[in-house]
TORDOTI-986122 format. One record per residue (C-alpha): residue number from 1; residue in three letters; x, y, z. Coordinates in nm, 2 decimals, padded with zeros to 4 digits. Layout:
N
NUM|ALA|X|Y|Z;
...
This chain:
284
1|MET|-06.45|03.18|-00.88;
2|PRO|-06.38|03.39|-00.61;
3|THR|-06.58|03.75|-00.59;
4|GLN|-06.37|04.10|-00.50;
5|ILE|-06.60|04.04|-00.15;
6|ASP|-06.41|03.70|-00.11;
7|HIS|-06.11|03.89|-00.16;
8|ASP|-06.14|04.22|00.03;
9|ARG|-06.26|03.93|00.34;
10|ASP|-05.97|03.70|00.32;
11|HIS|-05.71|04.03|00.30;
12|ALA|-05.91|04.18|00.60;
13|PHE|-05.87|03.82|00.84;
14|ALA|-05.47|03.87|00.70;
15|GLU|-05.42|04.15|00.82;
16|VAL|-05.55|04.08|01.13;
17|LEU|-05.35|03.78|01.12;
18|THR|-05.03|03.96|01.06;
19|GLY|-05.08|04.18|01.35;
20|ASP|-05.16|03.90|01.58;
21|ARG|-04.80|03.73|01.44;
22|ALA|-04.58|04.07|01.51;
23|ALA|-04.72|04.08|01.88;
24|HIS|-04.65|03.72|01.93;
25|GLY|-04.28|03.80|01.85;
26|ARG|-04.12|03.49|01.85;
27|ILE|-04.14|03.17|01.65;
28|TYR|-04.23|02.89|01.86;
29|PRO|-04.05|02.48|01.71;
30|LEU|-04.28|02.31|01.51;
31|LYS|-04.40|01.98|01.69;
32|ARG|-04.27|01.78|01.39;
33|ASP|-03.91|01.89|01.44;
34|VAL|-03.93|01.83|01.83;
35|ALA|-04.06|01.47|01.74;
36|ALA|-03.80|01.43|01.48;
37|PHE|-03.50|01.56|01.73;
38|ALA|-03.67|01.32|02.04;
39|ASP|-03.65|01.04|01.76;
40|GLU|-03.28|01.13|01.67;
41|LEU|-03.15|01.09|02.03;
42|LEU|-03.32|00.79|02.12;
43|GLY|-03.18|00.63|01.84;
44|ILE|-02.82|00.76|01.97;
45|LEU|-02.89|00.63|02.31;
46|PHE|-03.09|00.31|02.25;
47|PRO|-03.01|00.09|01.96;
48|GLN|-03.36|-00.07|01.96;
49|LEU|-03.47|00.28|01.84;
50|SER|-03.23|00.33|01.56;
51|ASP|-03.25|00.23|01.16;
52|ASN|-02.88|00.22|01.22;
53|ALA|-02.83|-00.02|01.53;
54|LEU|-02.44|-00.13|01.45;
55|CYS|-02.33|00.23|01.46;
56|ALA|-01.94|00.24|01.51;
57|GLU|-01.81|00.47|01.77;
58|ASP|-01.69|00.76|01.54;
59|ASP|-02.05|00.76|01.39;
60|LEU|-02.22|00.79|01.71;
61|ALA|-02.03|01.10|01.79;
62|ALA|-02.10|01.23|01.49;
63|ARG|-02.45|01.16|01.53;
64|LEU|-02.43|01.34|01.87;
65|VAL|-02.30|01.63|01.74;
66|LEU|-02.57|01.66|01.52;
67|ALA|-02.84|01.62|01.80;
68|ARG|-02.65|01.89|01.95;
69|ARG|-02.70|02.16|01.68;
70|ASP|-03.08|02.03|01.62;
71|LEU|-03.13|02.15|01.96;
72|ARG|-02.97|02.48|01.95;
73|ARG|-03.18|02.53|01.62;
74|LEU|-03.51|02.45|01.84;
75|VAL|-03.35|02.62|02.18;
76|GLU|-03.22|02.97|02.01;
77|PRO|-03.53|03.14|01.93;
78|LEU|-03.69|03.04|02.28;
79|THR|-03.42|03.27|02.41;
80|ASP|-03.07|03.43|02.31;
81|ALA|-02.77|03.27|02.20;
82|GLU|-02.58|03.26|02.52;
83|ALA|-02.84|03.12|02.72;
84|ALA|-02.84|02.87|02.45;
85|ASP|-02.49|02.75|02.45;
86|ARG|-02.53|02.71|02.82;
87|VAL|-02.82|02.45|02.74;
88|ILE|-02.67|02.25|02.51;
89|VAL|-02.35|02.19|02.72;
90|ALA|-02.53|02.15|03.00;
91|PHE|-02.77|01.85|02.84;
92|ALA|-02.50|01.69|02.63;
93|ASP|-02.31|01.67|02.99;
94|ALA|-02.66|01.56|03.15;
95|LEU|-02.74|01.23|02.89;
96|PRO|-02.50|01.01|03.02;
97|ARG|-02.68|01.00|03.37;
98|VAL|-03.00|01.00|03.16;
99|HIS|-02.92|00.71|02.99;
100|ALA|-02.81|00.51|03.30;
101|ALA|-03.13|00.59|03.46;
102|LEU|-03.34|00.53|03.14;
103|LEU|-03.15|00.17|03.16;
104|GLU|-03.28|00.09|03.54;
105|ASP|-03.61|00.22|03.40;
106|GLY|-03.65|-00.08|03.14;
107|GLU|-03.51|-00.29|03.40;
108|ALA|-03.78|-00.24|03.65;
109|ILE|-04.04|-00.25|03.35;
110|LEU|-03.90|-00.61|03.26;
111|ALA|-03.88|-00.76|03.59;
112|GLY|-04.24|-00.61|03.69;
113|ASP|-04.40|-00.77|03.39;
114|PRO|-04.43|-01.16|03.31;
115|ALA|-04.53|-01.07|02.98;
116|ALA|-04.18|-00.89|02.88;
117|GLU|-03.95|-01.17|02.75;
118|SER|-03.65|-00.90|02.70;
119|LEU|-03.53|-00.60|02.79;
120|ASP|-03.48|-00.53|02.40;
121|GLU|-03.86|-00.57|02.35;
122|VAL|-03.93|-00.35|02.66;
123|VAL|-03.73|-00.03|02.50;
124|ALA|-03.86|-00.11|02.11;
125|ALA|-04.21|-00.18|02.22;
126|TYR|-04.35|-00.07|02.51;
127|PRO|-04.54|00.25|02.59;
128|GLY|-04.42|00.32|02.91;
129|PHE|-04.07|00.33|02.84;
130|LEU|-04.11|00.53|02.58;
131|ALA|-04.33|00.81|02.78;
132|ILE|-04.06|00.75|03.04;
133|ALA|-03.73|00.82|02.79;
134|ILE|-03.90|01.13|02.70;
135|HIS|-03.98|01.26|03.02;
136|ARG|-03.64|01.19|03.12;
137|LEU|-03.52|01.43|02.83;
138|ALA|-03.79|01.73|02.88;
139|HIS|-03.71|01.72|03.24;
140|GLU|-03.35|01.79|03.21;
141|LEU|-03.47|02.09|02.96;
142|TYR|-03.74|02.19|03.20;
143|THR|-03.46|02.28|03.51;
144|LEU|-03.25|02.43|03.26;
145|LYS|-03.55|02.69|03.22;
146|VAL|-03.57|02.63|02.87;
147|PRO|-03.92|02.78|02.79;
148|VAL|-04.24|02.58|02.58;
149|LEU|-04.00|02.31|02.41;
150|PRO|-04.01|02.08|02.74;
151|ARG|-04.39|02.07|02.69;
152|LEU|-04.39|02.00|02.35;
153|LEU|-04.14|01.68|02.43;
154|ALA|-04.40|01.58|02.69;
155|GLU|-04.68|01.64|02.45;
156|VAL|-04.49|01.47|02.17;
157|ALA|-04.49|01.12|02.43;
158|HIS|-04.84|01.17|02.50;
159|THR|-04.95|01.16|02.14;
160|ARG|-04.78|00.86|02.12;
161|THR|-04.87|00.69|02.44;
162|GLY|-05.14|00.85|02.59;
163|ILE|-04.96|00.89|02.90;
164|ASP|-04.93|01.26|02.98;
165|ILE|-04.62|01.34|03.22;
166|HIS|-04.55|01.70|03.26;
167|PRO|-04.21|01.78|03.22;
168|GLY|-04.17|01.91|03.57;
169|ALA|-04.21|01.57|03.72;
170|THR|-03.93|01.48|03.99;
171|ILE|-03.94|01.07|03.92;
172|GLY|-03.68|00.86|04.12;
173|ARG|-03.47|00.56|03.97;
174|GLY|-03.63|00.23|03.87;
175|PHE|-03.95|00.37|03.75;
176|CYS|-04.23|00.16|03.57;
177|ILE|-04.55|00.27|03.39;
178|ASP|-04.73|-00.10|03.30;
179|HIS|-04.97|-00.06|02.99;
180|GLY|-04.98|00.33|03.08;
181|THR|-05.29|00.44|02.90;
182|GLY|-05.46|00.72|03.08;
183|VAL|-05.16|00.78|03.30;
184|VAL|-05.13|01.19|03.42;
185|VAL|-04.88|01.29|03.60;
186|GLY|-04.85|01.67|03.68;
187|GLU|-04.58|01.94|03.74;
188|THR|-04.48|01.92|04.10;
189|ALA|-04.55|01.55|04.20;
190|VAL|-04.22|01.38|04.28;
191|ILE|-04.23|01.02|04.28;
192|GLY|-03.95|00.82|04.45;
193|ASP|-03.75|00.54|04.32;
194|ASN|-03.85|00.22|04.25;
195|VAL|-04.22|00.32|04.22;
196|LYS|-04.48|00.14|03.97;
197|LEU|-04.80|00.28|03.82;
198|TYR|-05.08|00.09|03.63;
199|GLN|-05.30|00.26|03.37;
200|GLY|-05.49|00.50|03.42;
201|VAL|-05.34|00.65|03.75;
202|THR|-05.38|01.05|03.80;
203|LEU|-05.16|01.22|04.01;
204|GLY|-05.32|01.54|04.04;
205|ALA|-05.42|01.90|04.22;
206|LEU|-05.67|01.97|04.42;
207|SER|-05.77|02.29|04.26;
208|VAL|-05.66|02.43|03.92;
209|VAL|-05.66|02.80|04.05;
210|LYS|-05.40|02.97|03.84;
211|ALA|-05.31|03.15|04.15;
212|LEU|-05.14|02.79|04.27;
213|ALA|-04.93|02.80|03.94;
214|GLY|-04.53|02.76|04.12;
215|HIS|-04.69|02.62|04.47;
216|LYS|-04.68|02.23|04.53;
217|ARG|-04.99|02.15|04.41;
218|HIS|-04.94|01.75|04.29;
219|PRO|-04.84|01.45|04.58;
220|THR|-04.55|01.29|04.71;
221|ILE|-04.55|00.90|04.63;
222|GLY|-04.27|00.73|04.87;
223|ASP|-04.04|00.49|04.74;
224|ARG|-04.12|00.12|04.64;
225|THR|-04.51|00.22|04.61;
226|VAL|-04.76|00.02|04.38;
227|ILE|-05.08|00.27|04.27;
228|TYR|-05.31|00.01|04.08;
229|ALA|-05.51|00.10|03.79;
230|ASN|-05.75|00.41|03.80;
231|ALA|-05.64|00.52|04.15;
232|THR|-05.65|00.87|04.16;
233|VAL|-05.42|01.06|04.41;
234|LEU|-05.48|01.49|04.44;
235|GLY|-05.31|01.72|04.69;
236|GLY|-04.93|01.89|04.67;
237|ASP|-04.97|01.81|05.09;
238|THR|-05.05|01.45|05.01;
239|VAL|-04.80|01.21|05.07;
240|VAL|-04.85|00.83|04.99;
241|GLY|-04.58|00.66|05.20;
242|SER|-04.29|00.42|05.08;
243|ASP|-04.39|00.06|05.02;
244|SER|-04.74|00.12|05.02;
245|ILE|-04.98|-00.03|04.78;
246|VAL|-05.28|00.16|04.64;
247|GLY|-05.53|-00.05|04.49;
248|GLY|-05.76|00.03|04.15;
249|ASN|-06.01|00.30|04.16;
250|VAL|-05.94|00.42|04.52;
251|PHE|-05.96|00.83|04.50;
252|ILE|-05.71|01.00|04.79;
253|THR|-05.72|01.34|04.89;
254|SER|-05.49|01.29|05.20;
255|SER|-05.13|01.13|05.31;
256|ILE|-05.13|00.78|05.39;
257|PRO|-04.85|00.66|05.64;
258|ALA|-04.54|00.41|05.54;
259|GLY|-04.62|00.06|05.45;
260|SER|-05.01|00.10|05.38;
261|VAL|-05.22|-00.11|05.18;
262|LEU|-05.50|00.08|05.04;
263|TYR|-05.85|-00.05|04.89;
264|GLN|-06.20|-00.01|04.80;
265|THR|-06.42|-00.25|04.84;
266|SER|-06.77|-00.33|04.64;
267|ARG|-07.05|-00.60|04.66;
268|SER|-07.14|-00.79|04.32;
269|ARG|-07.41|-00.98|04.28;
270|VAL|-07.49|-01.26|04.08;
271|ARG|-07.80|-01.41|03.97;
272|ARG|-08.00|-01.59|03.67;
273|ALA|-08.16|-01.35|03.38;
274|ASP|-08.52|-01.52|03.41;
275|GLU|-08.51|-01.41|03.77;
276|GLY|-08.62|-01.07|03.57;
277|PHE|-08.48|-00.70|03.67;
278|ASP|-08.45|-00.51|03.96;
279|GLY|-08.48|-00.10|03.89;
280|ILE|-08.18|-00.06|04.02;
281|ASP|-08.00|-00.24|03.70;
282|PHE|-08.12|00.06|03.48;
283|VAL|-07.96|00.34|03.71;
284|ILE|-07.69|00.50|03.56;
């Protein structure tokens, strides 16, 4: 049974927490509500992601109205009513453009993956498409200067796919992420059209010094570039020129010209197991 000491301790801690909440002064959206909004909106945009794929036009229009209502509930605690009105209108106006861009992304994934059998499969099952779809929605809210919510949307995608794209990243048309697990794209990264990233790629910053907030810290990737698995490209001044190929496990901190092929070489040696081992075999 709780004792008086337990009771006093809990009340003392509750008093501290109450003070923290009063100082906080704002109610943030819950991640589960943000995830539910993303699921509903993607279900409206793509029948492959809906449990009611054969909606009539009036039904879809009604669902869009409800989605705007849900977005307002997420945005209003973060800003004032007038700003929320502007966000809702601008976001709704952007949806046709976002939908068209996502169809191009899906087609790029389908064209770039021999294992993909249809656009339906890509939309319904591919983590790369899901991460890109949520990013494009989050990016619209980011450009509208909505606080916190874009990052929560990005974390929904991150949790589900292992792909971490900051909502501030600027991404061109026909973007393809193949496999995707471990991909990281930083806030100020700029990615051109028809770019393809494989798993484990990092487009990151050379430094995480807080004073660099607001500056371009992440690289620029030119059009039609392919970056293979586990490559790392760092720095706000780093530009990978268009039509380049960056090989797996490459580490880049300076720019490369357009049309480059960058790769690292390693030497592998095969011998019989009964020949014994060298000391180097046990160096970690």
